[in-house]
TORLO-627091 format. One record per residue (C-alpha): x, y, z; residue in one letter. Coordinates in steps of 0.2 Angstrom, whole numbers, plus 2048, in hexadecimal, padded with zeros to 3 digits. Layout:
X  Y  Z  a
...
***
This chain:
6AD  D47  931  m
6A5  D38  938  e
693  D3C  93D  l
692  D3B  950  l
684  D32  958  k
67E  D3E  966  p
679  D38  978  l
666  D38  97A  r
660  D43  988  f
64E  D3D  98E  i
644  D48  99A  s
631  D4B  99D  s
62E  D5C  997  l
61C  D5B  992  n
612  D64  99F  r
600  D5D  9A2  k
5F2  D68  9A8  k
5EC  D62  9B9  q
5DE  D65  9C5  d
5E4  D6D  9D5  p
5D8  D61  9DF  g
5DF  D52  9D7  k
5F0  D49  9D8  f
5F6  D46  9C6  v
607  D3E  9C1  f
60E  D48  9B2  t
61B  D3B  9AD  g
61A  D2B  9A3  k
60C  D21  9AB  a
613  D10  9A5  d
625  D14  9AB  l
626  D0A  9BA  h
61B  D01  9C7  d
61B  D08  9D8  t
627  CFF  9E4  d
62A  D03  9F6  i
639  D00  A00  q
63C  D03  A12  l
64C  D04  A1D  f
64B  D06  A30  d
65C  D08  A38  y
666  D0E  A46  n
678  D0C  A4C  k
675  CFA  A52  e
669  CF3  A45  t
661  CF5  A33  c
651  CED  A2D  t
64E  CED  A1A  e
63C  CEA  A13  t
639  CE8  A01  k
629  CE9  9F7  n
620  CF1  A06  v
60D  CF0  A05  p
604  D01  A06  l
5FB  CFC  A16  d
60B  CF9  A1F  d
611  D0B  A1C  v
60E  D14  A2D  k
612  D25  A33  k
624  D26  A39  f
625  D28  A4C  e
633  D2C  A58  e
639  D1A  A5C  n
64C  D1B  A5B  g
64D  D17  A49  f
650  D20  A39  t
645  D1C  A2B  h
648  D1D  A19  w
639  D19  A0E  l
63D  D19  9FB  n
630  D18  9EE  i
633  D14  9DC  y
627  D19  9CF  g
61A  D27  9D0  l
60D  D21  9C4  n
601  D1B  9D2  k
5FB  D2B  9D9  t
5F0  D24  9E6  e
5FE  D1A  9ED  v
609  D29  9EE  i
5FB  D34  9F5  a
5F7  D27  A02  s
609  D25  A08  i
60B  D38  A09  c
5FA  D3B  A13  e
600  D2E  A20  k
60F  D39  A23  q
604  D49  A24  d
60C  D4F  A14  i
604  D5E  A0C  h
5F9  D5C  9FC  s
604  D69  9F3  l
613  D5F  9F6  v
60B  D4F  9EF  i
607  D59  9DF  q
619  D5F  9DE  d
61F  D4D  9E1  i
614  D47  9D2  l
618  D56  9C7  d
628  D50  9BF  v
629  D60  9B4  n
62B  D6D  9C1  q
63B  D76  9C6  r
645  D6E  9D4  p
642  D77  9E5  k
642  D76  9F8  f
634  D7A  A04  q
634  D7A  A17  e
623  D75  A20  y
61F  D74  A32  d
622  D61  A34  n
62D  D5D  A25  f
638  D63  A17  s
636  D60  A05  f
643  D60  9F7  l
641  D5C  9E5  t
64E  D5B  9D8  l
654  D53  9C7  k
65F  D44  9C6  s
667  D3C  9B7  i
667  D2A  9B3  v
675  D26  9A6  s
675  D16  99B  s
67F  D11  98C  n
678  D1E  980  s
66B  D27  98A  e
66B  D34  998  m
65A  D34  9A0  i
654  D42  9AC  t
649  D3D  9BA  d
641  D46  9C9  q
646  D41  9DB  v
63C  D48  9EA  s
640  D47  9FC  f
635  D4A  A0B  v
63F  D49  A1B  f
63C  D4C  A2E  g
646  D4A  A3E  s
647  D37  A3C  n
641  D32  A2B  y
644  D35  A19  l
638  D31  A0A  i
640  D30  9F9  s
635  D30  9E9  f
63D  D2A  9D9  q
635  D2B  9C8  e
63D  D1B  9C3  r
649  D0E  9C9  k
65B  D13  9CA  a
66B  D0C  9D2  d
673  D1C  9D8  f
66D  D19  9EA  f
672  D07  9EB  e
683  D0A  9F3  h
679  D12  A01  l
66E  D03  A04  r
67E  CF8  A04  y
686  D04  A12  r
676  D02  A1C  l
675  CEF  A1B  r
688  CED  A1E  e
689  CFB  A2B  d
697  D04  A20  k
69C  D15  A25  g
692  D20  A31  m
682  D20  A27  i
679  D15  A35  r
680  D20  A42  d
678  D30  A3B  r
666  D36  A38  g
65B  D39  A29  a
664  D4A  A25  d
675  D41  A22  y
66C  D34  A17  l
665  D42  A0D  l
677  D49  A0B  y
67D  D38  A04  t
66F  D38  9F8  m
672  D49  9F2  l
684  D45  9F0  e
680  D35  9E6  a
675  D40  9DA  i
682  D4D  9D8  l
68F  D3F  9D5  d
684  D3A  9C6  n
684  D4B  9BF  y
698  D4B  9C0  f
697  D3A  9B6  k
68B  D42  9A9  v
696  D51  9A7  l
6A5  D47  9A5  s
69D  D3C  998  r
696  D4C  98F  l
6A8  D53  98F  d
6AE  D43  987  e
6A1  D45  979  e
6A6  D57  976  i
6B8  D52  974  e
6B3  D47  965  k
6AE  D57  95B  f
6BB  D59  94E  i
6BD  D6A  945  f
6D0  D6A  941  t
6CF  D61  930  d
6C9  D70  925  i
6C9  D64  916  n
6BA  D5B  91E  k
6A9  D64  91F  e
6A1  D62  930  p
690  D59  930  s
681  D65  932  p
67B  D59  93F  n
68A  D5D  94A  l
683  D6F  94D  l
672  D67  953  a
67C  D5B  95F  i
685  D6A  966  i
675  D74  969  e
66D  D65  971  k
67C  D63  97D  y
67B  D76  981  k
669  D74  986  k
66D  D65  991  f
67B  D6E  99A  v
66F  D7C  99D  h
663  D70  9A4  f
670  D69  9B0  i
674  D7B  9B6  q
662  D7E  9B9  k
661  D6D  9C3  s
670  D70  9CD  i
66C  D82  9D2  l
65D  D7D  9DE  p
669  D71  9E7  i
675  D7F  9EA  k
667  D8A  9F0  e
662  D7C  9FC  f
673  D7A  A03  s
673  D8D  A06  q
663  D8C  A0F  v
66B  D7F  A1A  i
67B  D8A  A1C  e
670  D98  A23  r
668  D8C  A2F  g
656  D8D  A28  e
653  D7A  A27  c
64D  D73  A37  q
651  D61  A34  y
663  D63  A30  i
66E  D60  A3F  e
67C  D6C  A43  k
689  D5E  A43  r
684  D5A  A31  h
685  D6C  A2A  l
697  D69  A24  k
691  D5B  A18  f
684  D66  A10  f
692  D73  A0E  f
69B  D66  A03  e
68A  D64  9F9  i
68C  D77  9F6  k
69E  D75  9F0  d
699  D67  9E5  l
68B  D71  9DD  c
697  D80  9DA  l
6A4  D74  9D2  t
696  D6D  9C7  l
690  D7E  9C2  l
6A2  D82  9BD  d
6A3  D73  9B2  s
693  D77  9AA  c
69A  D89  9A6  e
6AA  D81  99F  i
6A0  D75  994  l
694  D82  98E  h
6A2  D8D  989  a
6AA  D7E  980  t
69A  D7B  977  l
698  D8D  972  e
6AA  D8D  96C  s
6A6  D7E  962  n
697  D87  95A  t
6A2  D95  955  n
6AF  D8A  94F  l
6A2  D80  944  f
69D  D90  93C  f
6AF  D96  93A  s
6B4  D85  931  v
6A4  D87  926  q
6A9  D99  922  s
6BB  D94  91E  h
6B5  D86  912  r
6AA  D92  90A  m
6B8  D9F  908  n
6C3  D91  900  q
6B5  D8C  8F4  v
6B2  D9E  8EF  m
6C5  DA1  8ED  k
6C7  D92  8E2  t
6B8  D98  8D7  l
6BF  DA9  8D6  t
6D0  DA3  8D0  i
6C8  D98  8C3  v
6BD  DA6  8BD  a
6CC  DB3  8BD  t
6D7  DA7  8B3  i
6C9  DA4  8A6  f
6C4  DB6  8A4  i
6D3  DBC  899  p
6D3  DAB  890  l
6C0  DAD  88C  t
6C4  DBE  886  f
6D1  DB8  87A  i
6C6  DAA  874  a
6B8  DB6  871  g
6C3  DC2  867  v
6CA  DB5  85B  y
6B9  DAC  85A  g
6B0  DBB  852  m
6B6  DB6  840  n
6B7  DC7  838  f
6BE  DC8  827  t
6CB  DD5  82A  n
6D4  DCD  838  m
6E6  DCB  834  p
6E9  DBC  83F  e
6DC  DB2  835  l
6E7  DB1  826  d
6F7  DAF  830  w
6FF  D9E  82F  k
704  D9D  841  y
6F5  DA7  848  g
6ED  D98  850  y
6FD  D92  859  a
700  DA4  85E  a
6EF  DA6  866  v
6F2  D95  870  w
703  D9B  875  l
6FB  DAC  87B  l
6EE  DA2  885  i
6FB  D96  88D  i
706  DA5  891  f
6F8  DAF  89A  i
6F2  D9F  8A3  l
704  D9B  8A9  g
707  DAD  8AE  g
6F7  DAE  8B9  m
6FA  D9D  8C1  l
70C  DA3  8C6  w
705  DB3  8CD  y
6F8  DAA  8D7  f
704  D9E  8DD  r
710  DAC  8E2  k
702  DB4  8EC  k
6FE  DA3  8F4  r
6EC  DA4  8EF  w
6ED  D91  8EC  f
***
């Protein structure tokens, strides 16, 4: 079969040792320069500020506006630490924001809530996993993205153009729309992965599956498992909200986070289906290999079985003993050939009748 080119899944998995007293970014240091964007909005107006200087980032006060501060790039740890310290964000949270290798989680603090999770950036031939962290309070949300991605661009458009009800809601509703966008990316990735799996062909037993195909299947299984581990904390976060344990989620917005829970359950079901399909493909791969091996062994056995009596006859009449009557017989040579042909034909007829070939 045609050798499939697998999708590339890129993630930061190399954990670096770090001093608890220092802030260390554990991702790629040269990935993206830090870029800060700020939206200040309410029902009547929205102000967007790009490339915000660090000195202009102030502590968010209650002034009738909802604030969304978005930071691209985490490699400048001093910038990230300065922004967080201005908002009275705990140093442990700063370490969690900069540690892109940790498991997604949710934590509640006295003056803010913290959520970190994994997102997927999909391109033509790559699926890149990134960490996205959120710090949110009563009137602000700060998002930290490992690299630039466009899955929040539709939210910026809705804020600028006052589309939908996003400007009429608080920071918790903005968080909901962001989580929905991230989960929507997971749906797209799983759909694309399902299309790749459908390209696996095992029905043609005359073509041997490529050994590389098994490696691709195992890689996809690991990635599906990674998605499951990434989605579970989001579901756990929605369950925390469902129990009313998050102080910055308004009651009128609880129904939206229930939808997040339903999306997570649907994604987890899709992961289970894909994992079962991949497991079935693995079994089918070995079944096809075993079937081909059986076919080869049957062919070799038939050939060997046919030539065993012929070899015996040739061995008997090849001994050249003096007192062998057939040696002096005029038709001895022809008779031996007729015997060989008769035995060969009879065995072929018998094997064909048994449908052994």
